ROSE-113791 format. One record per residue (C-alpha): x, y, z; residue number from 1; residue in one letter. Coordinates in nm, 3 decimals. Layout:
N
((X,Y,Z),NUM,"A")
...
This chain:
421
((6.971,9.666,10.958),1,"M")
((7.118,9.980,11.006),2,"K")
((7.467,10.062,10.833),3,"I")
((7.710,10.375,10.928),4,"Q")
((7.905,10.442,10.616),5,"L")
((7.722,10.423,10.298),6,"G")
((7.967,10.412,9.993),7,"C")
((7.902,10.479,9.578),8,"I")
((8.197,10.373,9.392),9,"A")
((8.227,10.471,9.003),10,"D")
((8.402,10.129,8.933),11,"D")
((8.422,9.789,9.045),12,"F")
((8.799,9.760,9.105),13,"T")
((8.756,10.110,9.295),14,"G")
((8.492,9.960,9.550),15,"A")
((8.666,9.660,9.650),16,"T")
((8.973,9.935,9.676),17,"D")
((8.735,10.097,9.909),18,"L")
((8.609,9.823,10.069),19,"A")
((8.949,9.683,10.161),20,"N")
((9.058,9.984,10.347),21,"N")
((8.774,10.011,10.537),22,"L")
((8.815,9.630,10.635),23,"V")
((9.166,9.676,10.709),24,"R")
((8.984,9.949,11.011),25,"S")
((8.805,9.742,11.140),26,"G")
((8.482,9.752,10.982),27,"M")
((8.245,9.455,10.826),28,"R")
((8.175,9.540,10.481),29,"V")
((7.960,9.456,10.227),30,"V")
((7.987,9.561,9.850),31,"Q")
((7.708,9.511,9.623),32,"T")
((7.710,9.494,9.209),33,"I")
((7.500,9.764,9.154),34,"G")
((7.196,9.911,9.342),35,"V")
((7.008,9.661,9.545),36,"P")
((6.623,9.631,9.480),37,"T")
((6.574,9.452,9.866),38,"T")
((6.725,9.590,10.152),39,"P")
((7.031,9.519,10.316),40,"L")
((7.004,9.141,10.479),41,"A")
((7.339,9.101,10.554),42,"A")
((7.492,9.198,10.887),43,"D")
((7.716,9.512,10.825),44,"A")
((7.870,9.840,10.905),45,"D")
((7.954,9.980,10.566),46,"A")
((7.808,9.901,10.264),47,"V")
((8.006,9.989,9.924),48,"V")
((7.764,9.974,9.611),49,"V")
((7.942,9.915,9.318),50,"A")
((7.851,10.119,8.993),51,"L")
((8.011,10.143,8.664),52,"K")
((7.971,10.510,8.599),53,"S")
((8.336,10.635,8.535),54,"R")
((8.323,10.672,8.186),55,"T")
((7.932,10.666,8.114),56,"I")
((7.763,11.053,7.994),57,"P")
((7.750,11.229,8.303),58,"A")
((7.379,11.280,8.310),59,"A")
((7.373,10.882,8.339),60,"E")
((7.631,10.841,8.622),61,"A")
((7.439,11.119,8.854),62,"I")
((7.132,10.896,8.818),63,"A")
((7.272,10.569,8.886),64,"Q")
((7.438,10.735,9.172),65,"S")
((7.125,10.940,9.315),66,"L")
((6.979,10.618,9.291),67,"E")
((7.265,10.441,9.567),68,"A")
((7.228,10.712,9.756),69,"L")
((6.839,10.674,9.810),70,"K")
((6.899,10.324,9.916),71,"W")
((7.191,10.361,10.109),72,"L")
((6.996,10.632,10.301),73,"Q")
((6.704,10.386,10.337),74,"A")
((6.970,10.130,10.508),75,"Q")
((7.012,10.432,10.783),76,"G")
((7.373,10.526,10.637),77,"A")
((7.507,10.815,10.890),78,"Q")
((7.759,10.949,10.631),79,"Q")
((7.818,10.893,10.229),80,"I")
((8.120,10.841,10.070),81,"Y")
((8.146,10.916,9.671),82,"F")
((8.479,10.679,9.604),83,"K")
((8.685,10.762,9.249),84,"Y")
((8.995,10.626,9.162),85,"C")
((9.353,10.749,9.330),86,"S")
((9.469,10.883,8.992),87,"T")
((9.150,11.093,8.984),88,"F")
((9.017,10.935,8.669),89,"D")
((8.791,11.181,8.468),90,"S")
((8.748,11.408,8.158),91,"T")
((8.666,11.794,8.149),92,"P")
((8.310,11.700,8.189),93,"E")
((8.332,11.483,8.439),94,"G")
((8.210,11.230,8.655),95,"N")
((8.399,11.363,8.974),96,"I")
((8.240,11.705,8.930),97,"G")
((7.893,11.608,8.817),98,"P")
((7.828,11.354,9.064),99,"V")
((7.989,11.551,9.406),100,"T")
((7.735,11.809,9.307),101,"E")
((7.443,11.647,9.296),102,"A")
((7.520,11.434,9.550),103,"L")
((7.555,11.738,9.767),104,"M")
((7.230,11.907,9.618),105,"D")
((7.055,11.569,9.725),106,"A")
((7.190,11.552,10.078),107,"L")
((7.137,11.917,10.118),108,"G")
((7.472,12.023,10.200),109,"T")
((7.700,12.308,10.048),110,"D")
((8.067,12.177,10.152),111,"F")
((8.268,11.878,10.092),112,"T")
((8.613,11.743,10.077),113,"I")
((8.766,11.581,9.747),114,"A")
((9.130,11.429,9.764),115,"T")
((9.239,11.060,9.540),116,"P")
((9.558,11.029,9.803),117,"A")
((9.647,10.680,9.886),118,"F")
((10.013,10.687,9.987),119,"P")
((9.990,10.318,10.043),120,"D")
((10.022,10.321,9.670),121,"N")
((10.227,10.598,9.607),122,"G")
((9.945,10.827,9.530),123,"R")
((9.991,11.173,9.734),124,"T")
((9.863,11.545,9.694),125,"V")
((10.141,11.782,9.748),126,"F")
((9.999,12.176,9.744),127,"K")
((9.706,12.016,9.531),128,"G")
((9.923,11.865,9.278),129,"Y")
((9.873,11.486,9.250),130,"L")
((10.166,11.289,9.193),131,"F")
((10.221,10.932,9.145),132,"A")
((10.521,10.752,9.272),133,"G")
((10.807,11.021,9.211),134,"N")
((10.642,11.178,8.945),135,"V")
((10.301,11.445,8.877),136,"L")
((10.015,11.231,8.740),137,"L")
((10.071,11.365,8.383),138,"N")
((10.416,11.252,8.383),139,"E")
((10.295,10.901,8.525),140,"S")
((10.168,10.727,8.230),141,"G")
((9.798,10.783,8.323),142,"M")
((9.829,11.088,7.983),143,"Q")
((9.814,10.795,7.794),144,"N")
((9.481,10.661,7.938),145,"H")
((9.271,10.542,7.672),146,"P")
((8.968,10.667,7.799),147,"L")
((9.022,10.937,8.078),148,"T")
((9.379,11.048,7.986),149,"P")
((9.512,11.293,8.277),150,"M")
((9.690,11.556,8.135),151,"T")
((9.672,11.800,8.437),152,"D")
((9.805,11.710,8.791),153,"A")
((9.678,12.027,8.928),154,"N")
((9.351,11.920,9.123),155,"L")
((9.205,12.232,9.186),156,"V")
((9.234,12.292,8.840),157,"R")
((9.097,11.952,8.703),158,"V")
((8.782,11.983,8.981),159,"M")
((8.713,12.337,8.886),160,"Q")
((8.659,12.271,8.545),161,"A")
((8.382,12.032,8.638),162,"Q")
((8.166,12.206,8.926),163,"T")
((7.989,12.534,8.865),164,"K")
((8.105,12.522,9.297),165,"R")
((8.404,12.740,9.392),166,"K")
((8.723,12.506,9.454),167,"V")
((8.973,12.538,9.702),168,"G")
((9.279,12.367,9.887),169,"L")
((9.315,12.259,10.271),170,"I")
((9.697,12.238,10.238),171,"D")
((9.990,12.035,10.411),172,"Y")
((10.041,12.250,10.668),173,"K")
((9.714,12.253,10.771),174,"T")
((9.640,11.926,10.724),175,"V")
((9.959,11.875,10.993),176,"A")
((9.798,12.052,11.244),177,"Q")
((9.531,11.816,11.320),178,"G")
((9.135,11.860,11.375),179,"E")
((9.128,12.172,11.470),180,"A")
((9.306,12.362,11.210),181,"A")
((9.161,12.137,10.952),182,"I")
((8.815,12.234,11.084),183,"R")
((8.922,12.632,11.131),184,"E")
((9.017,12.562,10.762),185,"R")
((8.703,12.425,10.656),186,"I")
((8.503,12.707,10.841),187,"A")
((8.687,12.977,10.658),188,"T")
((8.648,12.843,10.325),189,"L")
((8.271,12.778,10.372),190,"R")
((8.271,13.200,10.482),191,"A")
((8.450,13.254,10.128),192,"E")
((8.216,13.041,9.917),193,"G")
((8.390,12.748,9.878),194,"V")
((8.203,12.443,9.815),195,"G")
((8.443,12.172,9.756),196,"V")
((8.805,12.183,9.904),197,"A")
((9.128,11.971,9.737),198,"V")
((9.304,11.811,10.084),199,"V")
((9.717,11.750,10.075),200,"D")
((9.798,11.424,10.213),201,"A")
((10.124,11.259,10.177),202,"T")
((10.131,10.981,10.437),203,"S")
((9.870,10.762,10.604),204,"N")
((9.942,11.004,10.889),205,"E")
((9.780,11.266,10.699),206,"D")
((9.480,11.084,10.654),207,"L")
((9.427,10.953,11.015),208,"H")
((9.482,11.360,11.107),209,"L")
((9.214,11.410,10.856),210,"L")
((8.964,11.137,10.988),211,"G")
((8.853,11.342,11.270),212,"P")
((8.797,11.637,11.109),213,"A")
((8.553,11.443,10.866),214,"L")
((8.302,11.312,11.143),215,"K")
((7.926,11.400,11.055),216,"N")
((8.034,11.563,10.734),217,"M")
((7.710,11.435,10.540),218,"P")
((7.911,11.371,10.212),219,"L")
((8.306,11.280,10.188),220,"V")
((8.462,11.257,9.825),221,"T")
((8.782,11.103,9.770),222,"A")
((8.980,10.763,9.658),223,"G")
((9.006,10.488,9.908),224,"S")
((9.275,10.601,10.142),225,"G")
((9.090,10.863,10.334),226,"V")
((8.866,10.526,10.434),227,"A")
((9.137,10.446,10.726),228,"I")
((9.069,10.750,10.919),229,"G")
((8.736,10.688,10.892),230,"L")
((8.608,10.376,11.160),231,"P")
((8.728,10.504,11.444),232,"A")
((8.486,10.806,11.404),233,"N")
((8.237,10.532,11.399),234,"F")
((8.399,10.334,11.766),235,"G")
((8.609,10.056,11.541),236,"L")
((8.921,9.930,11.577),237,"K")
((9.102,9.663,11.366),238,"P")
((9.038,9.331,11.358),239,"S")
((9.131,9.042,11.145),240,"L")
((8.813,8.870,11.196),241,"Q")
((8.664,9.141,10.956),242,"A")
((8.858,8.970,10.651),243,"S")
((8.769,8.602,10.728),244,"Q")
((8.643,8.426,10.366),245,"L")
((8.571,8.049,10.268),246,"P")
((8.816,7.836,10.177),247,"A")
((8.949,7.799,9.854),248,"A")
((8.885,7.570,9.594),249,"S")
((8.899,7.541,9.217),250,"G")
((9.106,7.583,8.915),251,"W")
((9.277,7.951,8.840),252,"Q")
((9.284,8.220,8.569),253,"A")
((9.342,8.583,8.526),254,"V")
((9.160,8.815,8.285),255,"V")
((9.332,9.120,8.179),256,"S")
((9.237,9.407,7.988),257,"G")
((9.385,9.754,8.135),258,"S")
((9.663,9.882,7.946),259,"C")
((9.845,10.060,8.261),260,"S")
((10.210,10.080,8.284),261,"L")
((10.181,9.861,8.562),262,"A")
((9.954,9.596,8.402),263,"T")
((10.174,9.586,8.138),264,"N")
((10.465,9.471,8.410),265,"A")
((10.244,9.202,8.560),266,"Q")
((10.167,9.044,8.237),267,"V")
((10.571,9.057,8.114),268,"A")
((10.617,8.895,8.470),269,"H")
((10.378,8.655,8.451),270,"F")
((10.480,8.549,8.085),271,"K")
((10.862,8.505,8.213),272,"K")
((10.725,8.256,8.478),273,"T")
((10.647,8.005,8.196),274,"G")
((10.277,7.971,8.251),275,"R")
((10.076,7.998,7.978),276,"P")
((9.915,8.305,7.818),277,"T")
((9.708,8.448,7.531),278,"M")
((9.689,8.738,7.366),279,"A")
((9.318,8.910,7.247),280,"I")
((9.390,9.139,6.992),281,"H")
((9.093,9.403,6.944),282,"P")
((9.092,9.410,6.588),283,"A")
((9.028,9.021,6.565),284,"A")
((8.693,9.082,6.737),285,"L")
((8.561,9.280,6.459),286,"M")
((8.304,9.194,6.241),287,"D")
((8.105,8.959,6.429),288,"G")
((8.367,8.732,6.533),289,"Q")
((8.409,8.812,6.868),290,"S")
((8.210,8.493,6.927),291,"S")
((8.442,8.288,6.781),292,"H")
((8.755,8.452,6.950),293,"V")
((8.612,8.322,7.273),294,"V")
((8.551,8.009,7.151),295,"Q")
((8.955,7.977,7.086),296,"Q")
((9.049,8.105,7.420),297,"V")
((8.835,7.853,7.624),298,"L")
((8.920,7.563,7.386),299,"A")
((9.287,7.652,7.447),300,"W")
((9.253,7.733,7.839),301,"A")
((9.068,7.405,7.902),302,"A")
((9.322,7.137,7.902),303,"P")
((9.563,7.373,8.061),304,"L")
((9.375,7.469,8.348),305,"L")
((9.431,7.136,8.573),306,"K")
((9.871,7.255,8.590),307,"D")
((9.781,7.585,8.730),308,"G")
((9.676,7.953,8.643),309,"P")
((9.651,8.096,8.338),310,"V")
((9.627,8.437,8.151),311,"L")
((9.426,8.586,7.865),312,"V")
((9.489,8.922,7.834),313,"Y")
((9.439,9.234,7.603),314,"S")
((9.682,9.430,7.783),315,"T")
((9.895,9.630,7.538),316,"A")
((10.140,9.916,7.477),317,"E")
((10.001,10.274,7.444),318,"P")
((10.091,10.273,7.096),319,"E")
((9.908,9.977,7.006),320,"A")
((9.614,10.110,7.163),321,"V")
((9.606,10.407,7.023),322,"K")
((9.630,10.233,6.633),323,"A")
((9.296,10.020,6.734),324,"V")
((9.137,10.324,6.894),325,"Q")
((9.198,10.515,6.534),326,"A")
((9.075,10.212,6.335),327,"Q")
((8.798,10.107,6.547),328,"L")
((8.718,10.443,6.766),329,"G")
((8.765,10.488,7.128),330,"V")
((8.449,10.313,7.239),331,"A")
((8.384,10.082,6.992),332,"E")
((8.736,9.956,7.053),333,"A")
((8.694,9.955,7.448),334,"G")
((8.339,9.760,7.447),335,"A")
((8.467,9.502,7.229),336,"L")
((8.782,9.417,7.375),337,"V")
((8.545,9.407,7.738),338,"E")
((8.298,9.222,7.618),339,"H")
((8.513,8.950,7.468),340,"A")
((8.711,8.935,7.828),341,"L")
((8.371,8.925,8.026),342,"A")
((8.258,8.636,7.786),343,"A")
((8.633,8.469,7.853),344,"V")
((8.541,8.522,8.233),345,"A")
((8.230,8.376,8.213),346,"R")
((8.385,8.065,8.046),347,"G")
((8.647,7.997,8.248),348,"L")
((8.418,7.973,8.553),349,"V")
((8.186,7.731,8.361),350,"D")
((8.493,7.559,8.290),351,"L")
((8.577,7.529,8.680),352,"G")
((8.778,7.813,8.750),353,"V")
((8.629,7.948,9.159),354,"Q")
((8.990,8.157,9.134),355,"Q")
((8.970,8.452,8.904),356,"L")
((9.228,8.744,8.893),357,"V")
((9.068,9.030,8.682),358,"V")
((9.286,9.362,8.573),359,"A")
((9.121,9.664,8.496),360,"G")
((8.818,9.885,8.629),361,"G")
((8.597,9.861,8.302),362,"E")
((8.719,9.519,8.239),363,"T")
((8.624,9.407,8.606),364,"S")
((8.315,9.578,8.566),365,"G")
((8.253,9.371,8.257),366,"A")
((8.302,9.038,8.411),367,"C")
((8.148,9.095,8.725),368,"V")
((7.825,9.196,8.534),369,"Q")
((7.886,8.860,8.321),370,"A")
((7.911,8.631,8.604),371,"L")
((7.592,8.782,8.746),372,"A")
((7.745,8.843,9.121),373,"M")
((7.530,9.050,9.293),374,"A")
((7.728,9.109,9.624),375,"Q")
((8.087,9.025,9.753),376,"L")
((8.242,8.977,10.062),377,"Q")
((8.581,9.120,10.153),378,"I")
((8.871,8.946,10.247),379,"G")
((9.245,8.974,10.279),380,"P")
((9.469,9.189,10.097),381,"Q")
((9.708,9.087,9.846),382,"I")
((9.827,9.436,9.751),383,"D")
((9.741,9.752,9.887),384,"P")
((9.411,9.857,9.766),385,"G")
((9.359,9.500,9.631),386,"V")
((9.148,9.246,9.846),387,"P")
((9.043,8.883,9.735),388,"W")
((8.657,8.873,9.792),389,"C")
((8.421,8.561,9.753),390,"H")
((8.094,8.566,9.576),391,"A")
((7.828,8.293,9.649),392,"P")
((7.688,8.105,9.381),393,"T")
((7.488,7.813,9.326),394,"Q")
((7.801,7.619,9.346),395,"G")
((7.947,7.706,9.641),396,"G")
((8.129,8.062,9.564),397,"G")
((8.377,8.219,9.333),398,"V")
((8.694,8.385,9.518),399,"H")
((8.782,8.668,9.263),400,"I")
((8.967,8.987,9.293),401,"T")
((8.909,9.296,9.100),402,"L")
((9.249,9.475,9.050),403,"K")
((9.295,9.865,8.944),404,"S")
((9.480,9.868,8.622),405,"G")
((9.732,10.086,8.855),406,"N")
((9.776,9.876,9.125),407,"F")
((10.014,9.575,9.231),408,"G")
((10.360,9.471,9.226),409,"T")
((10.510,9.307,8.928),410,"D")
((10.453,8.944,9.067),411,"D")
((10.049,9.020,9.135),412,"F")
((9.950,8.758,8.920),413,"F")
((10.091,8.511,9.061),414,"T")
((10.181,8.642,9.435),415,"K")
((9.746,8.650,9.433),416,"A")
((9.739,8.280,9.438),417,"F")
((9.989,8.226,9.733),418,"K")
((9.728,8.424,9.910),419,"V")
((9.478,8.207,9.907),420,"L")
((9.674,7.880,9.940),421,"A")
């Protein structure tokens, strides 16, 4: 089976975010967890290969991304889409720039665009600067991200630090003029030796104007927002049938590992509803105590699940996160929490949970891998960028949503289950 759009996402929540926008714009989408080892068996217009490559060493991220590219090309993908977070999560070393360059080299192309704009979630790019809501990215709380702190909102500057290619800008004035003006600007930039162009976008209208100008571009790099303007290039229109999932059943639970401002607010809101919650403190996982903590959490949850959703979380304020990192180290603290929450998720499913909300990109990756989910069917949207998905299992399947830490309204954890009711 041949696909039209082949996508490579650098984390699992970002993959479902992208798939969600493609589905809403009319594409039938399959999301794979990691690079498949066999040819595509499903009938789909697009495939999103979900990697867990955002924070791993750049060389490993490149290798995994090139492996995904090779598989997508074997499925007949006409265009490749490298998807990263709408907050451009990265470090001065990458991995956005290095992966972009490797994909460009492999595809033999000398030019691509880069824009994390996602106006539906308040991520806009203006004069090359990334805004989160009404503030610059580095004032939004992302400057406190435990793994990829973003202290500069100038995307041209951020991208230039990560790539050997010259980085330029397609500004809002050009975008507003539409396809012809954008193509002309691209031609000018290429003549000037620019290899990557950051693109302004402050509204969905901008993204729809950008879409036609990207037709036949071998590689597009972006957040999920650009996806709304691409399906039309393949002659597709929005359709509700693309988001239908099997009926939901089983118990409900939330596992949260994100420390973002949005997820902190969602945890606080869930607590106010009076539903059961249990916190996992990273320090308690030290010295081989992780298995004991997981067992305690599952013993606590088991008698409560029949009465409604429970929340297990390691979400904390930035100061608390930094204190633990100082004690354990950044990587060790993160890995301890991820592995523990993944074990909790697996245990909850074993107890009968079949509707599972997971918050946080790294947490989502760990949980999906622990649950041995190989493929997800993309379903209805809960909030912009966050759909329900369905993973087939021997027992019939699990409905799961993988929420980026920064996404969703305060009541997301309770609202999500109503969408499946």
